[in-house]
N, C-alpha and C positions, 0 to 999 in steps of 0.2 A: 806583640802586645806591649804598648807603652804604659808608663805609670799613669793610673787614673788621676784626674784632676777635678777639683771641686768647681761646680758651676754656680755663680752668684746670680740666681734668677730672682728678680724682684718685681717683675711685671709680665703680663701676658705677651707683650711685644718681644721680650727677651726669650721667653719660652718658644715662641713661634720661630724666631731667628735660629735658635740652636737646633730645633727639629728640622728646619729646612736645610740646614748645612749637612745633615746626614742623610737627606733624601727621603724623609718620611712623607708618605702620600698625603694629599690634602684632607681626606677624611680622617686619617689617623691624627693629623695635626689638630684638627678641630676637637677630636675626642680627648686628646691628651693635654691640650693647653691648660685647662683648669686643674690638672693633676700635678703639674710641675711647680705651681705656686703654693708654697706652704705658709700657713698662717697660725699665729698664736694669739688667742683672744682671752682677755680677763673679764669675767662677769662678776659684779659685786652685788651682795645683798640678796642672794637666792634663798628661798625657803628650803628646808630639808627635802620635801617631796620634789620640788623643781630640780634640785641638784642631783638627786638620785636618778630621776628619769633622764635628765640631760646626760649624765655619765653613761647610762645604759645605751642611749641612742647614739652617742658619739662612738662608743665601742662597736655598736652594730654596723656602722658604716665604715669601719676600719680606722677611725681616728682615735684620739686619746682625750681623756678628761681627768683632771685632778680636783678633788674637793676635800674639805675638812673630814677627818676620820669620824667626827661626831655625827656626820650625816647618816652613816649606815645604821646607827642605832637610834637615830633621831634624838640624840642627847642635846642638840643645839637647835635654836630656832632659825638661824640664818648662817650662811656661809658664802664665801667667794669661791669662784671656780676658774680654772684655766682650761680652755679647750684648744686642742692642737690637731691640725690636719690640713689636707690640701683644700684648695678652693672647691673642688668637686665634692669632697666629703662634707664640707660646710654646707654646700647647696643641698646635699641629700639630707643632712640632719635638720635643716630648716623645714623641709617638707614633712619630716616625721614629727617635729615639734608642733607644727600647725594642727596636728590631729590629736594633740594631747591636752588634758585638763590642767588645772592649777595655774592658769595664767601663762602657760608656756607659749601660746601663740604670740603674745606681746613680746616675749623674749626672743622668739624667732624673728619677729619684725626688726628688733633692735640689732640682732646679729646680721641680718640681711643689710640693714642700713650701714652698719660699720664696715662690712666687707665692700659694699659699693663705694664708700668713700675712700677706703684704703686702696682699692684697685683703680680709682679714677685717675686718668692721666691729666685732666684739665679741670680747673675750677674757676668759676666766674667771680669777679669782684667789680661791683658797680659803685661809682661815686656820682655826685650830682652832675659832673661835667664829662666823665669818661668811664668807659667800661673796658676792663682787661680780661682776657682769657689766659689765666696763669697756668703754667706747666713747664714750658720750655724756657721762658725768659724770667729771670728773677728781677724784681723791681728794686731799685735803690732809692731809699728815702733819705734825703739830706736833712740833717738837724740844724735848725736855726734858732738858737736860744737868745731871745731878746731879754736877758736877765743879767743882774750884776753878780750872781752867786752860783751859777751852774758849776759843776765840779771841774769841767775842762775849759770851757770857753766863756765863762761868766765875765761880763763887762766888755767883751770885745765888740758886741753888736747892739749896744744900748741905743746908739744914735740911729735914726731911721736910715740915713744915707749909707752908713756902714752895713746895716742889716740887708738892705736892698742890694747893695754891691755884692755881698757874700752870696745872696740867693741867685743873682744873675751868673755868678761864677759857677755855682753848683749846677745851674741849668745848662751852662756851656759844657760842663763835664758830664752831661747826660743823666742828671738826676731825673727820676720819674715823678717824684713827690718831694715837695719842700714842706717840712713839718715845723711850723712856727709856734714857739712856746714862750709865754711871758711869766711863768712861775716855775722856779726850780723844784725838781722832785728828787734831788740828791738826798741820800740818807741824812736825817737830822734837820732837814729844811722845814721852814714854817710857811704857811700860805700867805699870799699877798692879798691886798684888798681888791675888790671887783674893779674899782675905779682905776687902780694902778695897772692891773692886768690888761684892761681894755686900752689904756693909754699906750701900753707897750706894743700890743700885737695888731690892733686893727689898722693903723696907718701902714704898717709894713705889709700886711696881707693885701691891702688894697693895691699897693704898688706892685707886689710880686705877681698877683693874679693877672695883671696886665702884661706881664713879661713874655708870655708865649705859651707853648704847648707843654704845660706842666700842671700837675694837680697840686693845689695848696691844701695842706692839712693844718688844723689848729690843735695844738696840744694843750688841752684844758679839761678841768673837771666841772667848770661852771657853765650852766645852761645859757646865761645871758652873754657870756663871752663867746660861746659857740654861736649863738644867734647873730650877734653883731659881726662876728668873723665870717659867717656864711653870707651875710648881706654884703660884706666887703669883697667876697670872691672865693672864700674857702669852700671846698666841696667834700672834705673829710673831717671827722672829729676823732682825734686820738686821745682817749680818756683812760688814764692810768687806773681809775677806780672801776672801770667796766660799767660806767653809767650808774654807779651806786651812790656817789656823794651828793648829787643834786637830783631830787625827784622829778625835775622838769626836763632833764637832759634827754631822756628817751623821746619825749614829745617833740622837742625842738628838732632832733635828728630825723624823726619819722616825718614830721610836717615838711621839712626841707629836702627830704630824699637824699640825705648825705650818706657817704660811706662812714662806717664806724670801726674803730679798732678797740677791742675789749681786752684789757690786760689783767693778769693775775697779780694781786698784791695783798699782803696781810697788813692790817693796821693802816697807818698813814705814813707819808714820807718821814715825818718826825719821829715815829715810833717803830717803823717796820723792821729795823735791825736790832731791836732790844732783846728779843727772845726768839731766835730762829730755830724752831724745832718742828719736825714733821714725823708722824708715825709712818706715813707713806707719801713721800714727796710727789711722785708722779700722779698718784691717785688724787691727791688733794688738788693739784693744779688742774688736772683733767676735768674733774667733777665740777670745780668752780667755773671753769670756762664754759662747759656744757650748760650749766645752770644759767649763766649770764646770756648765752646765745638764745636759749629758750625764752628767757625773760624779755629780751629786746624784740624777738620775733612777735611775741604776744602783744608788745607795746606798739606794733605796727611797722617795724623796720624789716624790710625784706631780707631774707637769709642771704641773698646774693650781695647785699651791701655790708656784710659783716666779715671782719678779719679778727683773728685771735692772736694774743701775744702772751707767752708764758711768764713774762716779767723778770728777765734776767737782772739780778741785783736788787729786786724789790722784795725784801723779806726773805732772802736766800743767803746761805753761806757760800763761800767760794766753791766748796765741794758740790753743793747743790747746783750751782750754775754750770759746772762742768758736766754733771750728770744730765741736766736738762738738754744741753746741746747734743750729747751723745745719744740720748733717747728721744730726740725731737719728733721722730716719725710716729711716735705713739699718739700724737695729737691729730694725726691725719684722719682718724675715724670720726672726728667731729664734723669733718666735711667742709671746713672753712680754711681760707688761706692763712698760713702761719707767718707771723711777723717776728723777727729776731732782732733785738737791740742789745748788742754787746759792746759797742764802740767805746774803747779806751777805759772800760770800767775797772773797778778796783780788783776784781778777781783775777784779771789779766796781770795786774801789777803784783799780786801775791804770788802767782805762778812763776813769773819771770823776774820779779824783783825790780820792776821799773816804775818810774813816775808816769803820770798821765800823758805828759808831753812825749814820752818815748814808747808808747804802746801801739803805734800804728801797725807794725808787723804782726803783733799778737792779735790785734783786732781783726785783721784780714784773715788770719788763720782760723779764728772762730767763725767768721763769715763763710769761709770755704767749707768747714765741717758742717755748719748749719744747713747750707744749701744741699749738700749731699745727703743730709738726714731729713730734708723735707721743708726747709724754709722757702717761702715764696717772696717775701719782702724783707730786706735788711735795712735797718735804720742806723745811719752812720754819720760821723763828723767829716770823714775824709772821702768825699765823693769821687774825685778823680782817680785815686789809687784803688779804691774799692770797686769802681765800675770796671776797671781793667781786670781785676781779679775775678769779679763776678762773671764777666763774659767768658773768661777762661774756664771757670768751674762749670758754667752752663754748657760749654762745648763738651767737656768731659762727661757730664751727666747725660747729655742727649746724644752721645756718640752712637751711630747706627752700626 
């Protein structure tokens, strides 16, 4: 007998592989696969009766549940809960909850949806011009700031010719998306006029869109900029406000069938770093992104056209940013592709003691960690170097 070793089983595929290696018969494999994948789910805002019944039902199927101690005596009106068990136990508790009162059927539906999203190997992302099935390949989004004041490359690509040349270079280095922005969103920055933003981005997008097999995204919070950018060839809208700042943005995106990236941010770029405090960071970001996804779906944008971004550096402390990358997989239960934008940001400088110009290795490290924790799209300045690293990380993640 050799020393037992831990198995890192994070998917059904991995459980099937490990069982086949020891010669489990086909029927046994089918029965055991959902029992090898363990899940921990947090449910927020349950009533005391809901929490009591949920706890009893989880225990009855062999799982675990923790709730506030005030639930037992009904001293509190609401509580959060953590349920823990195998996928099989979760399936069994869903069946039980469907037969219970107090709105537990709706809770069962939400648990089922979350598990389905967590266990999903692939997720579809549609844009106006292209559809991806994401899962094995991570997309690289190249940053093209047509601004004088962006924190890293401000002023380098203000001239259309320079910007287009940079975009072509990124395409040559296998960028999947070129994200063109005409308004800096660095901490403390102020908005530019509609006229100025249009002047910066539309001519560049028009030229880049002609360049070849690449999706062009416009990084803007203004509906009119998005509309004219789409007319010029953009097929995605990357909105740091998650379509909140301009009431017409959702309509423009829905009407033109563009892909959208919804990002978490508190305040505005000029105010977001003034008071960075969260009682529960991950809960705050998760619930904000889920609310925005629900909003834009109701506004007429297909779920398959939506990606989510936790907003590294946007109203977060350096410690918050590290925590988000480490716990990125928690956003998988929303069921949409996860975008990660860490490139050369100040939290990397704080950890490593480096200026923006020297943060490429630190940036690539965050990209690698992000992909292994669930990122589907990485937004970067350094496409060539990142593409090589991403392909290597993808190979590790997808190793059979």
